[in-house]
Structures are given as structure tokens and as C-alpha cells.
DOFINU-813178 format. One record per residue (C-alpha): residue number from 1; y, x, z; residue in three letters. Coordinates in steps of 0.2 Angstrom, whole numbers. Layout:
@dovex NUM, v Y, u X, w Z, nudo ALA
...
***
This chain:
@dovex 1, v 22, u 94, w 154, nudo UNK
@dovex 2, v 31, u 87, w 138, nudo UNK
@dovex 3, v 21, u 83, w 123, nudo UNK
@dovex 4, v 30, u 84, w 106, nudo UNK
@dovex 5, v 25, u 72, w 92, nudo UNK
@dovex 6, v 27, u 77, w 74, nudo UNK
@dovex 7, v 19, u 69, w 59, nudo UNK
@dovex 8, v 19, u 61, w 41, nudo UNK
@dovex 9, v 25, u 43, w 42, nudo UNK
@dovex 10, v 19, u 41, w 24, nudo UNK
@dovex 11, v 1, u 41, w 30, nudo UNK
@dovex 12, v -6, u 24, w 31, nudo UNK
@dovex 13, v -13, u 26, w 48, nudo UNK
@dovex 14, v 2, u 35, w 55, nudo UNK
@dovex 15, v 12, u 20, w 63, nudo UNK
@dovex 16, v -3, u 11, w 71, nudo UNK
@dovex 17, v -10, u 27, w 78, nudo UNK
@dovex 18, v 6, u 35, w 84, nudo UNK
@dovex 19, v 12, u 18, w 91, nudo UNK
@dovex 20, v -4, u 16, w 101, nudo UNK
@dovex 21, v -2, u 34, w 108, nudo UNK
@dovex 22, v 16, u 32, w 112, nudo UNK
@dovex 23, v 12, u 16, w 122, nudo UNK
@dovex 24, v -2, u 25, w 132, nudo UNK
@dovex 25, v 10, u 39, w 136, nudo UNK
@dovex 26, v 23, u 27, w 143, nudo UNK
@dovex 27, v 10, u 18, w 153, nudo UNK
@dovex 28, v 4, u 34, w 161, nudo UNK
@dovex 29, v 22, u 41, w 164, nudo UNK
@dovex 30, v 19, u 56, w 152, nudo UNK
@dovex 31, v 35, u 64, w 145, nudo UNK
@dovex 32, v 36, u 66, w 126, nudo UNK
@dovex 33, v 48, u 70, w 113, nudo UNK
@dovex 34, v 47, u 62, w 95, nudo UNK
@dovex 35, v 52, u 71, w 79, nudo UNK
@dovex 36, v 68, u 62, w 73, nudo UNK
@dovex 37, v 63, u 65, w 55, nudo UNK
@dovex 38, v 52, u 49, w 56, nudo UNK
@dovex 39, v 63, u 40, w 69, nudo UNK
@dovex 40, v 63, u 24, w 59, nudo UNK
@dovex 41, v 44, u 22, w 59, nudo UNK
@dovex 42, v 42, u 19, w 78, nudo UNK
@dovex 43, v 52, u 9, w 91, nudo UNK
@dovex 44, v 59, u 23, w 102, nudo UNK
@dovex 45, v 74, u 25, w 114, nudo UNK
@dovex 46, v 86, u 39, w 112, nudo UNK
@dovex 47, v 79, u 50, w 126, nudo UNK
@dovex 48, v 62, u 50, w 117, nudo UNK
@dovex 49, v 69, u 58, w 102, nudo UNK
@dovex 50, v 72, u 77, w 98, nudo UNK
@dovex 51, v 79, u 85, w 82, nudo UNK
@dovex 52, v 65, u 92, w 71, nudo UNK
@dovex 53, v 72, u 110, w 71, nudo UNK
@dovex 54, v 72, u 111, w 90, nudo UNK
@dovex 55, v 57, u 100, w 96, nudo UNK
@dovex 56, v 46, u 115, w 97, nudo UNK
@dovex 57, v 58, u 123, w 110, nudo UNK
@dovex 58, v 58, u 108, w 121, nudo UNK
@dovex 59, v 40, u 103, w 120, nudo UNK
@dovex 60, v 26, u 112, w 129, nudo UNK
@dovex 61, v 13, u 107, w 116, nudo UNK
@dovex 62, v 16, u 99, w 99, nudo UNK
@dovex 63, v 4, u 86, w 91, nudo UNK
@dovex 64, v 4, u 85, w 72, nudo UNK
@dovex 65, v -1, u 69, w 65, nudo UNK
@dovex 66, v -7, u 69, w 47, nudo UNK
@dovex 67, v -17, u 82, w 37, nudo UNK
@dovex 68, v -16, u 100, w 32, nudo UNK
@dovex 69, v 1, u 98, w 23, nudo UNK
@dovex 70, v 9, u 90, w 39, nudo UNK
@dovex 71, v 2, u 104, w 50, nudo UNK
@dovex 72, v 10, u 117, w 39, nudo UNK
@dovex 73, v 26, u 108, w 39, nudo UNK
@dovex 74, v 25, u 107, w 58, nudo UNK
@dovex 75, v 20, u 125, w 60, nudo UNK
@dovex 76, v 36, u 130, w 50, nudo UNK
@dovex 77, v 47, u 122, w 64, nudo UNK
@dovex 78, v 37, u 126, w 79, nudo UNK
@dovex 79, v 31, u 144, w 76, nudo UNK
@dovex 80, v 48, u 152, w 80, nudo UNK
@dovex 81, v 46, u 145, w 98, nudo UNK
@dovex 82, v 28, u 151, w 101, nudo UNK
@dovex 83, v 22, u 134, w 106, nudo UNK
@dovex 84, v 4, u 128, w 103, nudo UNK
@dovex 85, v 0, u 115, w 89, nudo UNK
@dovex 86, v -14, u 102, w 89, nudo UNK
@dovex 87, v -18, u 95, w 72, nudo UNK
@dovex 88, v -24, u 77, w 72, nudo UNK
@dovex 89, v -31, u 71, w 56, nudo UNK
@dovex 90, v -26, u 54, w 50, nudo UNK
@dovex 91, v -39, u 54, w 36, nudo UNK
@dovex 92, v -46, u 51, w 24, nudo UNK
@dovex 93, v -42, u 68, w 17, nudo UNK
@dovex 94, v -52, u 84, w 22, nudo UNK
@dovex 95, v -40, u 89, w 36, nudo UNK
@dovex 96, v -47, u 107, w 36, nudo UNK
@dovex 97, v -34, u 114, w 48, nudo UNK
@dovex 98, v -33, u 99, w 60, nudo UNK
@dovex 99, v -44, u 100, w 75, nudo UNK
@dovex 100, v -46, u 82, w 81, nudo UNK
@dovex 101, v -49, u 65, w 73, nudo UNK
@dovex 102, v -37, u 52, w 78, nudo UNK
@dovex 103, v -51, u 41, w 84, nudo UNK
@dovex 104, v -54, u 54, w 98, nudo UNK
@dovex 105, v -36, u 57, w 103, nudo UNK
@dovex 106, v -36, u 45, w 118, nudo UNK
@dovex 107, v -52, u 52, w 126, nudo UNK
@dovex 108, v -46, u 70, w 124, nudo UNK
@dovex 109, v -28, u 66, w 132, nudo UNK
@dovex 110, v -33, u 73, w 149, nudo UNK
@dovex 111, v -39, u 89, w 141, nudo UNK
@dovex 112, v -23, u 91, w 132, nudo UNK
@dovex 113, v -13, u 88, w 147, nudo UNK
@dovex 114, v -23, u 100, w 158, nudo UNK
@dovex 115, v -24, u 114, w 145, nudo UNK
@dovex 116, v -42, u 113, w 143, nudo UNK
@dovex 117, v -43, u 120, w 125, nudo UNK
@dovex 118, v -43, u 137, w 116, nudo UNK
@dovex 119, v -28, u 144, w 106, nudo UNK
@dovex 120, v -31, u 153, w 90, nudo UNK
@dovex 121, v -16, u 164, w 86, nudo UNK
@dovex 122, v -14, u 164, w 67, nudo UNK
@dovex 123, v -5, u 177, w 57, nudo UNK
@dovex 124, v 10, u 171, w 46, nudo UNK
@dovex 125, v 18, u 180, w 32, nudo UNK
@dovex 126, v 36, u 181, w 26, nudo UNK
@dovex 127, v 44, u 183, w 9, nudo UNK
@dovex 128, v 62, u 188, w 3, nudo UNK
@dovex 129, v 68, u 190, w -14, nudo UNK
@dovex 130, v 80, u 204, w -20, nudo UNK
@dovex 131, v 93, u 191, w -25, nudo UNK
@dovex 132, v 92, u 180, w -9, nudo UNK
@dovex 133, v 94, u 186, w 9, nudo UNK
@dovex 134, v 85, u 171, w 16, nudo UNK
@dovex 135, v 68, u 175, w 24, nudo UNK
@dovex 136, v 54, u 162, w 21, nudo UNK
@dovex 137, v 39, u 160, w 32, nudo UNK
@dovex 138, v 22, u 153, w 28, nudo UNK
@dovex 139, v 6, u 150, w 37, nudo UNK
@dovex 140, v -5, u 148, w 22, nudo UNK
@dovex 141, v 3, u 156, w 7, nudo UNK
@dovex 142, v 17, u 160, w -5, nudo UNK
@dovex 143, v 14, u 157, w -24, nudo UNK
@dovex 144, v 24, u 165, w -37, nudo UNK
@dovex 145, v 22, u 154, w -52, nudo UNK
@dovex 146, v 30, u 151, w -69, nudo UNK
@dovex 147, v 41, u 137, w -77, nudo UNK
@dovex 148, v 30, u 135, w -92, nudo UNK
@dovex 149, v 13, u 130, w -86, nudo UNK
@dovex 150, v 5, u 131, w -102, nudo UNK
@dovex 151, v 7, u 150, w -104, nudo UNK
@dovex 152, v 1, u 165, w -95, nudo UNK
@dovex 153, v 14, u 177, w -88, nudo UNK
@dovex 154, v 14, u 196, w -83, nudo UNK
@dovex 155, v 16, u 201, w -65, nudo UNK
@dovex 156, v 18, u 218, w -58, nudo UNK
@dovex 157, v 11, u 221, w -40, nudo UNK
@dovex 158, v 17, u 236, w -29, nudo UNK
@dovex 159, v 10, u 240, w -12, nudo UNK
@dovex 160, v 22, u 249, w -1, nudo UNK
@dovex 161, v 32, u 253, w -17, nudo UNK
@dovex 162, v 18, u 261, w -26, nudo UNK
@dovex 163, v 12, u 253, w -42, nudo UNK
@dovex 164, v -5, u 244, w -39, nudo UNK
@dovex 165, v -9, u 232, w -52, nudo UNK
@dovex 166, v -3, u 223, w -68, nudo UNK
@dovex 167, v -9, u 205, w -69, nudo UNK
@dovex 168, v -7, u 193, w -83, nudo UNK
@dovex 169, v -11, u 176, w -76, nudo UNK
@dovex 170, v -4, u 158, w -73, nudo UNK
@dovex 171, v 3, u 165, w -56, nudo UNK
@dovex 172, v 0, u 175, w -41, nudo UNK
@dovex 173, v -5, u 169, w -23, nudo UNK
@dovex 174, v -1, u 180, w -8, nudo UNK
@dovex 175, v -10, u 172, w 6, nudo UNK
@dovex 176, v -13, u 175, w 25, nudo UNK
@dovex 177, v -31, u 174, w 32, nudo UNK
@dovex 178, v -28, u 156, w 37, nudo UNK
@dovex 179, v -23, u 153, w 19, nudo UNK
@dovex 180, v -38, u 162, w 12, nudo UNK
@dovex 181, v -48, u 145, w 13, nudo UNK
@dovex 182, v -34, u 135, w 4, nudo UNK
@dovex 183, v -27, u 138, w -14, nudo UNK
@dovex 184, v -33, u 156, w -14, nudo UNK
@dovex 185, v -51, u 151, w -12, nudo UNK
@dovex 186, v -49, u 139, w -26, nudo UNK
@dovex 187, v -43, u 153, w -37, nudo UNK
@dovex 188, v -58, u 164, w -33, nudo UNK
@dovex 189, v -51, u 173, w -18, nudo UNK
@dovex 190, v -61, u 179, w -3, nudo UNK
@dovex 191, v -64, u 170, w 13, nudo UNK
@dovex 192, v -56, u 179, w 28, nudo UNK
@dovex 193, v -59, u 175, w 46, nudo UNK
@dovex 194, v -42, u 168, w 51, nudo UNK
@dovex 195, v -40, u 179, w 66, nudo UNK
@dovex 196, v -40, u 195, w 56, nudo UNK
@dovex 197, v -25, u 204, w 51, nudo UNK
@dovex 198, v -24, u 205, w 32, nudo UNK
@dovex 199, v -14, u 200, w 16, nudo UNK
@dovex 200, v -23, u 193, w 1, nudo UNK
@dovex 201, v -17, u 194, w -17, nudo UNK
@dovex 202, v -26, u 182, w -29, nudo UNK
@dovex 203, v -22, u 179, w -47, nudo UNK
@dovex 204, v -22, u 161, w -54, nudo UNK
@dovex 205, v -33, u 160, w -69, nudo UNK
@dovex 206, v -31, u 178, w -74, nudo UNK
@dovex 207, v -32, u 183, w -92, nudo UNK
@dovex 208, v -46, u 196, w -90, nudo UNK
@dovex 209, v -61, u 197, w -78, nudo UNK
@dovex 210, v -55, u 214, w -72, nudo UNK
@dovex 211, v -40, u 206, w -63, nudo UNK
@dovex 212, v -48, u 203, w -46, nudo UNK
@dovex 213, v -41, u 198, w -29, nudo UNK
@dovex 214, v -35, u 211, w -17, nudo UNK
@dovex 215, v -36, u 211, w 2, nudo UNK
@dovex 216, v -23, u 222, w 10, nudo UNK
@dovex 217, v -19, u 229, w 27, nudo UNK
@dovex 218, v -6, u 219, w 37, nudo UNK
@dovex 219, v 6, u 233, w 39, nudo UNK
@dovex 220, v 9, u 235, w 21, nudo UNK
@dovex 221, v 22, u 226, w 10, nudo UNK
@dovex 222, v 17, u 218, w -6, nudo UNK
@dovex 223, v 31, u 217, w -20, nudo UNK
@dovex 224, v 29, u 206, w -35, nudo UNK
@dovex 225, v 39, u 207, w -50, nudo UNK
@dovex 226, v 38, u 193, w -63, nudo UNK
@dovex 227, v 41, u 197, w -81, nudo UNK
@dovex 228, v 48, u 180, w -84, nudo UNK
@dovex 229, v 57, u 166, w -75, nudo UNK
@dovex 230, v 47, u 159, w -61, nudo UNK
@dovex 231, v 47, u 149, w -45, nudo UNK
@dovex 232, v 43, u 154, w -27, nudo UNK
@dovex 233, v 34, u 141, w -16, nudo UNK
@dovex 234, v 30, u 143, w 3, nudo UNK
@dovex 235, v 15, u 133, w 9, nudo UNK
@dovex 236, v 16, u 121, w -6, nudo UNK
@dovex 237, v 35, u 118, w -5, nudo UNK
@dovex 238, v 47, u 125, w -18, nudo UNK
@dovex 239, v 59, u 136, w -10, nudo UNK
@dovex 240, v 69, u 144, w -25, nudo UNK
@dovex 241, v 69, u 149, w -43, nudo UNK
@dovex 242, v 66, u 167, w -49, nudo UNK
@dovex 243, v 75, u 176, w -62, nudo UNK
@dovex 244, v 67, u 187, w -75, nudo UNK
@dovex 245, v 61, u 203, w -66, nudo UNK
@dovex 246, v 67, u 197, w -49, nudo UNK
@dovex 247, v 56, u 205, w -36, nudo UNK
@dovex 248, v 48, u 196, w -21, nudo UNK
@dovex 249, v 44, u 206, w -5, nudo UNK
@dovex 250, v 30, u 199, w 5, nudo UNK
@dovex 251, v 24, u 206, w 22, nudo UNK
@dovex 252, v 17, u 200, w 39, nudo UNK
@dovex 253, v 29, u 189, w 48, nudo UNK
@dovex 254, v 34, u 192, w 66, nudo UNK
@dovex 255, v 31, u 174, w 69, nudo UNK
@dovex 256, v 13, u 167, w 72, nudo UNK
@dovex 257, v 6, u 150, w 73, nudo UNK
@dovex 258, v -4, u 145, w 89, nudo UNK
@dovex 259, v -17, u 132, w 84, nudo UNK
@dovex 260, v -26, u 122, w 97, nudo UNK
@dovex 261, v -45, u 122, w 96, nudo UNK
@dovex 262, v -49, u 108, w 108, nudo UNK
@dovex 263, v -67, u 106, w 102, nudo UNK
@dovex 264, v -70, u 125, w 103, nudo UNK
@dovex 265, v -78, u 125, w 86, nudo UNK
@dovex 266, v -82, u 142, w 78, nudo UNK
@dovex 267, v -74, u 146, w 61, nudo UNK
@dovex 268, v -91, u 146, w 52, nudo UNK
@dovex 269, v -95, u 130, w 59, nudo UNK
@dovex 270, v -79, u 122, w 52, nudo UNK
@dovex 271, v -83, u 130, w 35, nudo UNK
@dovex 272, v -100, u 122, w 36, nudo UNK
@dovex 273, v -94, u 105, w 42, nudo UNK
@dovex 274, v -79, u 103, w 31, nudo UNK
@dovex 275, v -82, u 114, w 16, nudo UNK
@dovex 276, v -101, u 113, w 15, nudo UNK
@dovex 277, v -100, u 132, w 14, nudo UNK
@dovex 278, v -117, u 141, w 14, nudo UNK
@dovex 279, v -127, u 125, w 12, nudo UNK
@dovex 280, v -143, u 128, w 2, nudo UNK
@dovex 281, v -146, u 116, w -13, nudo UNK
@dovex 282, v -157, u 102, w -10, nudo UNK
@dovex 283, v -172, u 103, w -22, nudo UNK
@dovex 284, v -182, u 89, w -13, nudo UNK
@dovex 285, v -180, u 77, w -28, nudo UNK
@dovex 286, v -186, u 89, w -41, nudo UNK
@dovex 287, v -203, u 86, w -49, nudo UNK
***
């Protein structure tokens, strides 16, 4: 087995955690490949390095060291090759998508090597604009926003080419089920089990209360036309500017992300543990 290592070298705990892990792998004679995007942060020999774009092809499982943003960045590179990804949280952030804390990594190494874990296949979404032939993929969401953040903007939404809604809002989020617990949730969108197949459209700070989120079947195409200049982001990263009236087409991606669940925690357990979801208020101190 070949382990792949990706991560965010800007995280304070990245270098000591990964350096210690690399030493352990060498001591045990375990093959690994390290993402050359962060090659200057760890002492490595050339045979231990792999290009970021192809590491997912050569590794059997990829370990993503960082937080949720790092895992999303990892998924963009690894998903085309269909390899499983284990998120390792370096804290102190929430690390909602990550499955393992770095303090537990060494003791779970044998489970990683033996495949003693479950894999959750997560639907991804893709977007293309009418003025750009490039296809963008996202595990969490696409956001169609605006350049002037202090003003609302009008957006037209079509489902399979049929007019569905006219929103006036700060922007629109088009999310996957995995992304339903990210930006979309903060904007008032629904929580969707991540293994379901659906597309969520959530307005950001809508102008009226009648402008509600939509949950759409995964075989449909969502088209969004902004009535002003805007920007398109994929999983929080700016990908292109949009002209007035330019349409963005979002649909289910043929790619999917395979996330490792080594602790075999249920989705609702993660919601409770990390988001404190469903917890009753504590009135014990009230008189």
C-alpha cells in the first residue's frame, strides 16, 4: 500500500505532526508519497515526492492534514482518481469534515493500512458558465456572488431550463448534500444527509421572507443568471468573474469524493458532537 500525504503547511501543527508521521512510516518501511505543493516544509528525498495533480493516481489512500478547507482542496485533486481520503484535523478549528484528530493518528495507522474503515461516497457538483468551457467541480458548494457587497442583486433561477424563481439577495449558494452543513446552513438552508442525492439552492440574505431555499433532484440542471456583474467561487475559492446576465449551469458531477470514516460515526452523531445540533437548552441555572 502507498499512502498519499497532502495538507496545509500554514497550520501551526502541520510540520511537527507530519514530520513525526513521516519518521514512523520510514521506520516501518511503509511507502508514501508527499504532495510537492508543500515540499519545502518537510525534509524529503525525491522518491517520496509526487506532483499535487497526480498524487491521487499513485496513492492507494490519501491523508489530508489540516481542516475542512484543506480537505476540500484535497478532494478537488483526488476525486478524479476515485481514491479514499482520510481527513486529519490539526485544530483548533472545528474540522467538521475531518474524521480523525492528529493525536490519534499513530494508534490508528494499522487500521489505515489494513483498510479497517468505512467509506462514504459523497456526491459532488459541477459548474460551467456560458462564456467559459472549463468545468469546475465542488464537494461543498458553488457561490454566485456580487462585486458590490453592500448591495443586493437580482438572480434568475431555472430548473432544466424552466423558470423557477427570481431572487433578490446578496448571492446564491448551490450546494451538495455534504455542503448543506456549510455555508448553506449558515444562510438558512436545510440539513441534508450527505449520502443523499440532491442539489440545494440557498439565497444569501434574501430581500423578502418568501425567498426560501430549494432542494432539487440530482438529475436536474440548475441555471443561474445574475442581473449584475458577479463572481463564481467553488468550495470557497474564486474561479472566475461573471459578466452581466452571464448564465452558470450547475448539475451533479460525474466525480464523487470517497471520505474515510475510520471511527464509523453516524452522521447525526457528528452533528451533535461538532455542531451541538439537537441539544436541548440547559435551564438548570434558572431560578
